[in-house]
C-alpha positions in Angstrom: -0.1 0.2 0.1 1.2 3.5 -0.6 2.0 6.4 1.4 -0.8 8.4 0.4 -3.1 5.5 0.5 -2.2 5.3 4.2 -3.1 8.8 4.9 -6.4 8.9 3.1 -7.4 5.5 5.2 -5.8 7.5 8.6 -7.6 10.5 7.8 -11.4 8.7 7.2 -10.8 6.1 9.9 -9.7 9.9 12.3 -12.7 11.5 10.7 -15.6 8.8 11.5 -14.0 7.1 14.6 -11.6 8.9 16.5 -8.0 9.7 17.4 -7.8 5.6 19.2 -9.3 3.9 16.6 -7.1 5.8 13.7 -3.8 4.9 15.7 -4.6 0.9 15.8 -6.1 1.3 12.1 -2.8 3.6 11.2 -0.9 0.7 13.0 -2.2 -2.0 11.2 -2.1 -0.4 7.7 1.7 0.3 8.1 2.7 -2.9 9.7 0.6 -5.2 8.1 -1.6 -8.4 10.0 -0.4 -8.3 13.7 -1.4 -9.8 17.1 -3.0 -7.4 19.9 0.6 -7.8 22.1 2.5 -6.3 18.9 -0.2 -3.6 18.3 0.5 -2.8 22.1 4.2 -2.7 21.6 4.1 -0.7 18.6 0.7 1.9 19.7 1.6 2.3 23.5 -1.6 2.5 23.8 -3.9 0.6 26.9 -5.0 -3.0 26.0 -8.5 -1.8 26.9 -8.5 0.9 24.4 -7.1 -1.5 21.7 -9.8 -4.1 22.5 -12.3 -1.6 22.2 -11.1 -0.1 18.7 -10.6 -3.3 17.4 -13.9 -4.4 18.4 -15.2 -1.4 16.3 -13.1 -2.1 13.3 -14.2 -5.6 13.4 -17.8 -5.1 13.4 -17.6 -2.3 10.4 -16.1 -5.0 8.4 -12.4 -3.3 8.3 -10.4 -5.5 10.4 -10.8 -9.4 10.0 -9.3 -11.6 12.5 -7.6 -14.9 11.7 -7.0 -17.5 14.2 -3.0 -18.4 13.7 -0.4 -21.1 15.4 0.5 -18.0 17.1 -2.7 -16.5 18.2 -5.5 -14.6 16.8 -4.1 -12.1 14.5 -5.6 -8.8 13.2 -5.2 -7.4 9.2 -6.7 -4.5 7.6 -8.9 -4.3 4.3 -8.0 -0.8 3.4 -10.7 -1.2 0.4 -13.3 -1.1 3.1 -12.0 2.0 5.1 -12.2 3.8 1.1 -16.0 2.9 1.0 -17.0 4.8 4.1 -16.6 7.8 1.6 -19.4 5.9 -0.6 -22.1 5.6 2.3 -24.1 8.5 0.9 -23.9 7.1 -2.5 -25.2 3.9 -1.6 -28.0 5.9 0.4 -28.9 7.8 -2.4 -29.0 4.8 -4.6 -31.3 3.0 -2.6 -33.7 5.6 -2.2 -34.4 6.0 -5.6 -34.5 1.7 -6.0 -36.5 1.1 -2.9 -37.7 4.7 -1.5 -37.0 6.8 1.3 -38.2 4.6 4.6 -35.4 1.9 3.0 -33.3 4.5 2.6 -33.5 5.5 6.3 -33.3 1.4 7.1 -29.7 1.7 5.0 -28.5 4.4 7.0 -29.2 2.5 10.5 -27.7 -0.7 9.0 -24.3 1.4 8.0 -24.1 3.5 11.5 -24.2 0.0 13.4 -22.2 -2.2 11.5 -24.5 -5.0 12.3 -27.9 -4.8 13.4 -31.4 -7.2 14.0 -34.2 -6.7 11.9 -36.2 -5.6 14.3 -34.1 -3.0 15.9 -33.5 -1.6 12.7 -37.8 -1.3 12.1 -38.1 -0.1 15.4 -35.6 2.6 15.3 -36.5 3.6 11.7 -40.2 4.1 12.8 -39.2 6.4 15.8 -37.1 8.3 13.3 -39.9 8.7 10.9 -42.2 9.6 14.1 -39.7 12.5 14.8 -39.3 14.1 11.4 -41.0 16.9 9.9 -41.5 14.6 6.6 -44.1 13.2 5.5 -43.8 9.7 5.6 -46.0 7.5 7.2 -44.2 4.7 9.2 -46.5 1.6 10.2 -44.7 -1.9 11.4 -46.2 -3.5 8.5 -45.1 -1.1 5.2 -41.3 -1.1 7.2 -41.2 -4.9 7.3 -42.2 -4.9 3.5 -39.3 -2.2 3.0 -36.4 -4.4 4.9 -37.7 -7.5 2.8 -37.3 -5.4 -0.6 -33.9 -4.6 0.5 -33.1 -7.9 1.6 -34.8 -9.3 -1.6 -32.6 -6.9 -3.7 -29.7 -8.2 -1.9 -28.7 -4.7 -0.6 -28.3 -6.4 2.9 -27.3 -9.7 4.1 -27.5 -11.9 7.0 -23.8 -11.1 9.4 -22.3 -14.5 10.5 -20.8 -14.5 13.9 -18.8 -17.0 15.7 -16.2 -18.0 18.3 -14.0 -19.3 15.7 -13.3 -16.7 13.1 -12.6 -19.2 10.2 -16.0 -20.5 10.7 -17.7 -16.9 9.8 -15.6 -16.1 7.2 -16.3 -19.2 4.7 -20.2 -18.5 5.6 -21.7 -18.4 2.0 -24.3 -15.3 1.4 -27.4 -15.6 2.9 -30.8 -13.9 2.3 -33.4 -15.6 4.6 -35.9 -13.4 6.4 -36.6 -14.4 9.7 -40.0 -14.8 10.9 -40.5 -11.4 12.1 -43.2 -11.0 15.0 -45.2 -7.2 14.5 -47.1 -7.8 17.4 -43.7 -7.7 19.4 -41.9 -5.3 17.6 -45.3 -2.9 17.7 -44.6 -3.4 21.7 -41.0 -2.8 21.7 -41.8 0.6 19.6 -44.0 1.3 22.6 -41.1 0.4 25.4 -42.3 -3.3 26.0 -40.1 -6.0 26.0 -40.7 -9.6 24.1 -39.1 -11.6 21.4 -39.4 -10.6 18.3 -38.5 -13.5 16.5 -35.0 -12.5 15.0 -32.7 -12.6 18.4 -28.9 -13.2 17.1 -30.0 -12.7 13.6 -28.0 -10.3 12.5 -27.6 -8.5 9.1 -24.9 -6.1 7.3 -24.1 -4.3 4.3 -24.0 -6.6 1.2 -21.0 -4.0 -0.4 -20.3 -6.4 -3.3 -23.9 -6.2 -4.5 -23.3 -2.1 -4.7 -20.1 -2.4 -6.0 -21.4 -4.5 -9.1 -24.7 -1.8 -9.5 -22.2 0.7 -9.4 -20.1 -0.9 -12.2 -23.2 -1.6 -14.2 -24.4 2.5 -13.7 -21.1 3.4 -15.2 -21.6 1.2 -18.2 -25.2 2.0 -18.9 -24.2 5.8 -18.6 -21.2 5.8 -20.5 -23.7 4.0 -23.3 -26.3 7.0 -22.7 -23.4 9.3 -23.3 -22.4 7.5 -26.9 -26.1 7.2 -28.4 -29.1 7.8 -26.1 -31.3 6.5 -23.6 -32.7 3.5 -25.4 -29.3 2.2 -25.8 -29.1 2.6 -22.7 -31.7 0.7 -21.4 -30.8 -1.8 -24.2 -27.4 -1.8 -22.1 -29.2 -2.3 -18.8 -31.3 -5.2 -20.2 -28.1 -7.1 -21.2 -26.7 -6.7 -18.1 -29.7 -8.5 -16.3 -29.6 -11.2 -18.7 -26.0 -11.3 -18.5 -26.5 -12.2 -14.3 -29.2 -15.1 -15.4 -26.3 -17.2 -17.0 -22.7 -15.6 -15.5 -21.0 -14.9 -12.6 -21.2 -11.9 -11.3 -17.9 -10.8 -12.2 -16.6 -12.6 -15.1 -14.4 -11.1 -17.8 -17.3 -11.6 -20.6 -20.8 -13.0 -20.1 -21.8 -16.5 -21.6 -24.0 -16.1 -25.1 -27.1 -14.2 -25.0 -30.1 -15.3 -27.2 -31.6 -12.2 -29.8 -34.7 -14.5 -28.7 -34.5 -13.5 -25.4 -33.1 -9.7 -25.6 -36.0 -9.4 -27.4 -38.7 -10.7 -24.9 -36.8 -8.7 -22.3 -37.5 -5.3 -24.4 -40.8 -6.5 -25.1 -41.7 -6.3 -21.2 -40.7 -2.5 -20.9 -42.4 0.6 -21.9 -39.6 1.5 -24.7 -41.7 1.5 -28.3 -38.7 3.1 -30.0 -36.3 0.1 -29.2 -38.4 -2.5 -29.7 -39.4 -1.1 -33.4 -35.2 -0.9 -33.6 -33.8 -3.4 -31.2 -32.2 -4.7 -34.4 -30.4 -1.7 -35.5 -29.1 -0.8 -31.6 -27.9 -3.9 -30.9 -25.8 -3.7 -34.5 -25.1 0.1 -33.1 -23.3 -0.7 -30.0 -21.9 -4.4 -31.4 -20.1 -2.2 -33.9 -19.2 0.5 -31.5 -15.2 1.3 -30.7 -16.3 1.1 -27.4 -16.5 -2.8 -28.1 -19.3 -3.5 -24.9 -20.9 -6.1 -26.9 -19.2 -8.6 -29.4 -21.5 -10.9 -31.7 -20.2 -14.6 -30.7 -22.6 -16.7 -32.8 -25.2 -16.7 -35.5 -28.2 -19.0 -34.1 -31.2 -18.4 -33.1 -30.9 -15.2 -34.7 -27.7 -14.2 -33.2 -26.0 -14.2 -30.2 -24.0 -11.8 -28.0 -21.9 -11.3 -25.3 -21.2 -8.6 -22.8 -17.4 -7.8 -22.8 -17.0 -6.3 -19.0 -13.2 -6.4 -19.2 -13.3 -4.4 -22.8 -15.5 -1.8 -21.5 -13.2 -0.9 -18.7 -10.5 -0.7 -20.6 -12.0 1.7 -22.9 -13.3 3.2 -19.9 -10.3 4.0 -18.4 -8.5 5.4 -22.1 -11.2 7.8 -22.3 -10.6 9.0 -18.4 -7.0 9.1 -19.4 -7.3 11.0 -22.4 -9.7 13.5 -20.5 -7.2 14.0 -17.6 -4.2 14.8 -20.4 -6.1 17.3 -21.8 -7.0 19.3 -18.5 -3.5 18.7 -17.4 -1.7 19.6 -20.5 -4.2 20.9 -23.2 -5.8 19.6 -26.0 -2.5 18.5 -28.3 -1.0 16.8 -25.3 -4.4 15.0 -25.3 -3.7 14.1 -29.4 -0.4 13.3 -28.6 -1.8 10.7 -26.0 -4.2 9.2 -28.6 -1.7 9.3 -31.2 0.9 6.9 -29.4 -2.3 4.9 -28.0 -3.3 4.0 -31.7 0.4 3.6 -32.8 1.1 2.0 -29.6 5.2 2.1 -30.5 6.2 5.6 -32.5 9.6 7.5 -33.0 9.8 11.4 -31.8 9.7 12.5 -35.7 6.9 10.8 -36.4 4.7 12.1 -33.9 6.2 15.7 -35.1 4.9 14.6 -38.6 1.4 13.1 -37.4 0.1 15.2 -34.8 -0.2 18.5 -37.1 1.5 20.2 -34.5 4.9 22.6 -35.0 7.7 20.3 -34.7 9.1 21.9 -31.1 6.1 22.0 -29.6 5.5 18.5 -30.3 8.5 17.6 -29.0 8.1 19.6 -25.6 4.8 18.1 -25.2 6.1 14.2 -25.8 9.4 15.1 -23.3 6.7 16.4 -21.0 4.4 13.7 -20.9 7.7 11.3 -20.7 8.4 13.5 -17.5 4.9 12.7 -15.9 4.9 9.1 -16.6 2.1 9.6 -19.4 4.4 7.7 -21.8 7.0 5.6 -21.6 10.4 5.4 -24.1 12.0 1.8 -25.0 15.4 2.1 -26.3 16.1 -0.3 -29.5 19.6 -0.9 -31.2 20.3 -1.1 -34.4 21.3 -4.8 -35.2 25.1 -5.7 -36.1 26.4 -1.7 -34.7 28.3 -0.9 -31.9 26.4 0.7 -29.1 26.9 4.6 -29.3 24.1 6.5 -29.0 23.8 7.5 -32.2 22.9 3.8 -33.6 20.0 3.5 -31.1 16.4 4.9 -31.5 13.5 5.7 -28.8 10.0 4.6 -29.1 7.3 5.7 -27.2 4.6 3.8 -25.6 1.9 3.7 -22.9 1.9 1.2 -20.2 -1.9 1.6 -19.3 -1.8 -0.6 -16.4 1.2 2.3 -15.0 -0.4 5.0 -16.0 -3.6 4.1 -14.1 -2.2 3.4 -11.1 -0.6 6.3 -11.2 -4.1 8.0 -11.4 -4.8 6.4 -8.5 -2.6 7.6 -6.7 -3.4 11.1 -7.4 -7.0 10.7 -6.5 -5.9 9.0 -3.0 -4.1 12.6 -2.9 -6.4 14.5 -4.1 -9.0 13.0 -1.8 -6.9 13.4 1.3 -6.2 17.1 0.4 -10.0 17.7 -0.2 -10.4 16.0 3.3 -7.9 18.4 4.9 -8.9 21.3 3.8 -12.8 21.1 4.7 -11.7 20.1 8.3 -9.2 23.3 8.1 -12.3 25.5 7.1 -14.2 23.9 9.7 -11.6 24.3 12.7 -10.8 27.8 11.8 -14.8 28.6 11.5 -16.0 26.8 14.3 -16.8 29.6 16.6 -19.2 30.9 13.9 -20.6 27.7 12.9 -21.6 26.6 16.3 -23.0 30.5 17.2 -25.1 29.7 14.3 -26.1 26.1 15.9 -27.0 27.7 19.3 -29.2 29.8 17.6 -31.0 27.5 15.2 -31.4 25.1 18.6 -32.6 28.4 20.4 -34.9 29.4 17.5 -36.5 25.9 17.4 -37.1 25.4 20.7 -38.6 28.9 21.0 -41.1 28.0 18.2 -42.3 25.1 20.6 -43.1 27.0 23.1 -45.1 29.9 21.2 -42.4 32.7 20.6 -43.3 36.0 18.8 -42.4 37.1 15.7 -40.1 40.0 17.3 -38.5 37.4 19.6 -37.1 35.1 17.1 -35.7 38.1 14.8 -34.2 39.5 18.2 -32.2 35.8 18.2 -31.8 36.1 14.4 -29.7 39.8 15.1 -27.5 38.1 16.9 -25.3 37.3 14.1 -23.5 40.4 12.2 -24.4 40.8 8.9 -20.7 40.7 8.0 -20.5 36.8 10.1 -23.6 35.7 8.0 -22.0 36.6 5.0 -18.4 35.0 5.8 -20.8 31.9 7.5 -22.5 31.4 4.0 -19.0 31.6 2.1 -17.5 28.9 4.3 -20.6 26.6 4.1 -19.9 27.2 0.1 -16.7 26.2 0.5 -17.6 22.9 2.7 -20.7 22.2 0.0 -17.9 22.4 -3.0 -15.8 20.3 -1.2 -17.9 18.0 -0.4 -19.4 17.7 -4.1 -15.5 17.5 -5.1 -14.8 14.6 -3.3 -17.4 12.7 -4.5 -16.2 13.1 -8.1 -12.9 12.1 -7.3 -14.2 8.9 -6.3 -16.0 7.9 -9.0 -12.6 8.4 -10.7 -11.3 6.4 -8.2 -14.1 3.8 -8.5 -13.9 3.8 -12.3 -9.7 3.0 -12.3 -9.6 0.6 -9.4 -12.6 -1.4 -11.8 -10.4 -1.3 -14.3 -7.4 -2.9 -12.4 -9.9 -5.5 -11.0 -10.9 -7.1 -14.9 -6.8 -6.4 -15.4 
């Protein structure tokens, strides 16, 4: 793991779990798998605090315990730490698919790590009661929403046992227990009882969200390249892919045209139904190579190529990065080297349609920044003199993608630090606004007059209001930037997963 990745994970742990958990997590990130005694030796923390921190990290599936000959050892999964940045996206996705109540339920599971279904229903019911929204929560409706989350595999059972190996080897289980709604209703009113799911815990199925976000990238790319009908066709092809192929396979098994027609007929896209053959041909012949015709039996068979899709998306992302950093002429040189695979500087100057001096400068700038690589070739049968050699420029895609992943880690870390600085340096003003909001809401509940409320509003001067608005806008922009950087990071990590 790189230094910048360690810094980012450490910053995320500090922001979400506090100083002690960050210290233990950072120690595991730095030194790898360790037993409890070594963690204590390097962190110099009390044993009780280390155990509490490990319990928190295990609860959120960030640390995994493993029994060895030397005793219990702990290792940290840094990808799970970075996933914390995507929690808000997970909640928004569930809200879109399953509704507001399901979003609240997912939030409860994310906050608790693992939790029983009955506890989720009780907590969500109480939140809906206290919230000013128009949601009308009832126990049967909330039970249906929870079942919908499980049916869509957003939640899965969490297995914990005394022997860690037993819990890690379990296959995903999505079987719902038989909940007693009457007992849950009593629990809401303060009563007790067995709701029928004691010790049956649920956790978030992150693999499912990763798959859905991966599919969204493919569908969105097809929408941008063609239109909404092509995007919907791609969505249906992905559904059909899951029926016959493992979720993370590089390419799908052949999908017959008859099944594609049947799937399209069930959705309300008349133009797509009418011109299905033309859309399939367009997607197949598109340079993105998301779809490949693999047979002619039954009217034709098609295969979704996930590996090639993310290969093309990674190239497009890198071209955009080069354009943003170095300009359109540098991006032209980058595309030229990509197309030719290996090319000399003289050919770049001739083919790029850029003045020779500028082309040479941009080429060596890209080489210096590691977007291009140079290979030395000796002419056969001659001495090793420099004039008897020639140099070919090429692109090592894996190397460039890994470099950009590091840049994403660095950008995320800087964004988080900047947001923390803005909040710390303006803490007094932010706290003052929160106190005023609390006081105003309390007075409204007790029937305060408009004059009293206006007096409270005047406690903050116009300059303070202006400064506070500026700070809030900055923090908001940093939050949006963080999500956009994470989008790029996710796409590049998907490329590395398939390559």
